N, C-alpha and C positions, 0 to 999 in steps of 0.2 A: 500413585499420583494420577490425576486426570483433569482434563480441561473440557469446557464446553467447546462447541465447534468454532466459535469466534469469541473474541474478547472485546467486541465492538461496544461502544458506550452509547446509550440512549440519550441523545442531547435534548432532553425535555426542558420545559420551563423551570421546573422545580429541581432543587438539589436531590440527587438520588441517594440511596442508602445502600451500604454494603454491610451485611450481617455475617459475622464470623461465628460459626457454630449453629447448626440447624437441627438440634434435638428438639423435643417439645417446647423448651424455653425459646429457642430460636423461632419456632413456628408461631408462638404468641407474638413475637416482635414483628415478624413478617406480616401477619394478618392485621395487627393494629395500625401499621403504616400503609400497607397495601390498600386497605379499605378507604384510606384518605387520598387515593389515587397518586400515591408516591411510588416511583419505580424502586423496587427492592431487589437486590442482587445477593446471592448466597454462596458461602464457602463452608465446607466441612471436611473433617478427616475421613468420613465414611461416604462412599458414593450412594448408599441407600438411606442416608439421613432423611428423616421424614419431611423436613422443611423444603427439600429439593422438589417435592411433589405438590407443593402448594401452587395454586393458580396465580398467586401474588408474587411468586419468586422466580427470578431469572438465574439460572445456574451459571456461576463463574468457574467452578471447578472443585475437585476434592484433593486435599493435600494432607498427608499424614505428617503433621508438624512435629511429631516425636522423633522423626528422622531429620537430621540436619540438612540433607540435600533437598528435601521437600519443603522444609521451612524456608530455605533460601529461595526456592522456586516460587513459593507463595508471595514472599516479599517482592520479588521482581515483577510478578504478575500484577500485584496491587499497585506498584509504582507505575507500570505501563497503563493500567486501567485508569488510575487517577489522573495521569498526565493527559489522557485523551478527553476527559470530561470537560464539558463547557463550564460547569460550576463544580466547585469542590464537593465531592460526595461526603455524606455523614458516615462515619465508621463506628459500628457497635459490636462489641464482643459479648457473647452470652454464656461462656464457660471459663473456668479458671485457666485452662491451658491456653486458650486464645487470648485471655487477658495478659498472661505472661508474655506471649508473643508480641502483643500490642505495646506493652510497657518496654520491652527490649528494643523495639524499633520505633519508639515514640518520636524521636527527633526526625528520623527519615520520613515517616508516614505523615507527619504534621504538615509537611510541605505540600502534600497532595490531598489530604483529607481533613475533615472537621471532626473532632471528638474531644471529650473532657480530658483535662490534663491527667496523664496516667504514667508517671515515671515508675521505675522499678522500686524506688524507695517508698513512694506513696502506696503502691500496690502491696508492698510487704507489710504495711500497717494492718492490712486486712487478711491477706492469705497466710501470713505467719501468725498462727494463733497464739504463740508465746508472746510475741510483740504486741498483739492486739489486747491480750488480757493485761499486760503491763500498762498499756495506755488507759484501759478502763479503770485500773486500780488508781492511777495518778489522778484521774478525773472523778473519782468517787462513784463510779458506776458499779452497782452490785452484780457480781458474777458468782457462779458456783465455785466452791473451793477446788482449786486446781493444782496439780503437781506436774512438773516437767522432769522426766526421768534422767538421772545421771548414773553411769555405770557403778559407781561406788556407793550409791544410795538406794539401789533396787530393793534390797531386803528391808531397809528401814522404812521406806515409803510403803511397802507392802503391809507393814505392821502399823503404820500411822494412819493410813487412809480409812475412812468409814466405808462399810459395805452395805449394799452393793455399790460398786463404782463402775465407771465406763472407761475403756480405752478408746481414744479417738485420735485422728491425725493432727499434727501441727500444720502440715501442708496437705490439703485434701487432694489436690490433683496428682501429687506424687504417690500418695497412699492408694488412690483409685487405679493406678496402673497395675498394682499387684492384687488388690482386694476390691475389684469392681463390684459396685452395688452394695457393699458393706460399709455403711456410714460410721458405725461404731459397734462395739460389742461389750456385753455386760460381764463383770467379774464379781464373784460372790464370796471369795475367801482369799487369804494370803497365799495358800498353795496354788490356787487357780491363777492368781496374779502372776506368780513366777512362771507358771506353765504358759500362760498367754504371752508373757514378755518373751520367753524363749522362742515361741512360735513366730512372733513378729520379727524377732531378731534373725531367724533363718531366712526371712524374706528380704533382709537388708533394710529393714525399716526401723531399726532400734533407735535411730536419732530423730525419728519422725513420730514419736508417741507422746501424748499427754494423757494424764489420768485425771478424771473429774468425778467428784461426788455427784450422785444422782439427785436431780431436782425432782422431788416427789410430787405426783399429781397426775390427773388424767390428761389425755391428749387435748381436751377442750381448754386446758389452761395454758396451751402453747399459742402465743399471739404473734401475728405477723404484721409488719409495717413496710410500706413501700412509698417512695417519693422520688422526684427528680430535684436535685439541688443545683442551682445555677452557679456561676463562677464566684459569686459572693456568698455561697453556702446558704442561699435562701431557697426554701422548698417551694416548688411550683407544682402544686397538686399533691395531695396526701391521701393514702389509702391505709386502712387498718382492718384487720380481720383476725380470725383464729383458725387453727387446724381442728378438724373433726376426726380425721383418721390419717395415719401415716403407715408406710411400709418400709421395713418391718415395724410391727406395732410399738416396740420399745423405743427405738432410736432410728427413725427412718425419714424418707422423703414424703411430702404431703401427697395424699391421694384424694382427700375431700376437705374442702375449706369453705368458710363462710365469711362474708364481709360484714363488718359492723363498725360504727363510729365509736372510737375509744380515745378520749383525750389523754388519759394517763399514758397509753402506749406512744401516742404521737409526741407528747412532751418529752419523754425519756429518750426516744430515738433522735428527735431533732436536736436535743441538748448535746448528745455525744457527737453527732455528725457535724454540728456547727463548730464545736470545739476542735474537731479534727480538720476543719476547713475543707470539708468534702465537696467535690464537684462531680455530679453524675447521677446515674440511676442506682438504686440500692434495694436490697432485700434483707430485712432485719428480723431476727427471731428472739422472742423473750419467752420465759416460762415462769409462772407463779409457783413458788415452792410452798407446799402445804405445811411444811414443818415450821416456817416462820412467817408465812403469808407475804413474803417479799417477791417482787417482780425482778427476775434475774436475766440478764442478757446472755444469750447463748452464742450468737454469731451475727456478723454483718457481712453480707456478700456485696462487693462493689460492682454489681451488675443486675440485670433483671432476674426475677424469679420465674419459675415455670408457670406459676399461677397468676401471672400479670394480666391475663385475659379477664380475670375476675375483677380487677380494678377497672378495666375498660368497661365491662358489663355493668359495673356499679356507678358508672358516670364519670370516672376519673381516668382519662387516657394519658397515662404518664409518658408513654413512649412518644406520642404526638407532641406533648408539651416539651419533651426533651428535644425533639427534632426542630420544633419552631424556635426554641431558645438558641440552639446551636447554630442555626442559620441566620440568626439575628432578627427574627420576627417576634412580635409581642405575644405573650402568653396570658390569656385571660383566665388564669387558674381560679380566681375568686368567683367566677361566674358558674363554676361547676360544683354542685353539691352531691356528696356521696350518698348513694341509696343503700341502706343496710338490708341484710337478709338474702341477698343473692348468694348462690353457691357455685363452686367450681369443683368438677369431678374428673378424675383421671380413670375412666371406666376400666381401661385395660389393666391397670394396676390395682384398682380398688377391689376388684373381685377377690384377689389373693389376700388383700388386707382384711376384708370382711371374714374370710375363713380363719385367718390368724386371730382376729378379735373374738370370734365365736369360740375357738379352741381355748383361749385364755379367759373365757367367760367375761369378756369386756363388752359383749354385744349380744342382744337377742333379736328375734324377728321384729318385734314392735319398735325397738330402738333403731333397727336398720331402716324400716320404712319411714320413720320420723326423720331420720338423718338425710334422706334423699328427697324429701318433699320440698316443694318450692321451685322458684325459677333457677335454672342451672345453665352454666356454660361448660362445654366439654373441652378437655385438654387437647384432644386430637380431632374429633369430629366437629364439623361446622356445615350448616346447610349450604352456605355459599362457597364451600371449599372442601369437597367430599373425598378427593383422591387420597390425601394423607391417611385417612382412617382405613382405607383399603390396603395401603402399603405397609402401615405400621406393624401388623402381625408378622409379615414376612421379614421385616427389619429385625424384629426381636428373635425370630427363629435363627436368622443368620448370626446374630450376636452370640446366641447360646452355642451354636456349632463352633464358632471361632474360639470361644472360651474352652470348650471341650478339647479342641485341637491343641490349644496352648497348654492345658493341663496334661494332656497325653505326652507332649514333648518335654 
């Protein structure tokens, strides 16, 4: 646990912002608001989190909220900070674990901060993938065929599911504590199914697995949607795009994406989020299944995505729209027209992605050069904010060393 030298509040004219979670996603939030001359303050579990080194961020402290004592310390520090502010700060969470913290302390923090309604029940509609897929089913939203494992049905499901299939978590933030960086893994036969299940069981995650049939198709058929929905579930600014690469190549996180206007994606995402009476920022993923040509929803994250700077670069600053609406100012979202064709690249990860795609014969030299042509925004590097790009490699080395130490113990 750590603190900045002082927790003094900058009593500026505008409402300040406190960002919980300063990974590359948090960095995108910091820059989008900091460039609007809004004071941004940051909290993370890791003292070396990349967002701490942005010129637009003032460090409030680092707290390992997986530890009960440090979660309590963070809550107390936030209360003290909010109490000193001349205007209620806006509070934004950029990761699932900080969303859980925010939902748990929703009533307490609402006295001192402004943020979208986020009770534990509302949050569970999104973080609990079992509950989320049930909501989709009730609302006629097409999803991949999905199984939730029960102890007495492991063998029958192994023989019933189509292969290849994937194992993925019901609660991603719980899964990530044991399987960091592994979003999902492929299973190709009933025997491998049982083997993988037993492996996950030894990690204490047997109640946190879902099995999903693979949505076949290239990475380019994975579509992304982002918006900010006001308290009446009206979207104030809409961004759509698609993935071009992800790491790992089969089921991973975006390393290269492209923005383009797509009414079909917008319509489907807005429909389900409106029915769920959603309020806040979101990151939605769909994939078109080449088996039946249907667009199937993969997940909705009730927070910003790490590629949100692409929306900003494309003319839709969703984070600023959210800020204005939350503090009660008018949002002229209709005045902003999205520009297609801009790209977002996470260079530090994309280099490994490219190697994986080449090994799988999913990419050649001409395809690579074509993919990186055009105007781009970088996940870490920015001309007006260079230090995070210098710090990030050291951050990743430290993370690898920590993982090796954990594995050794």
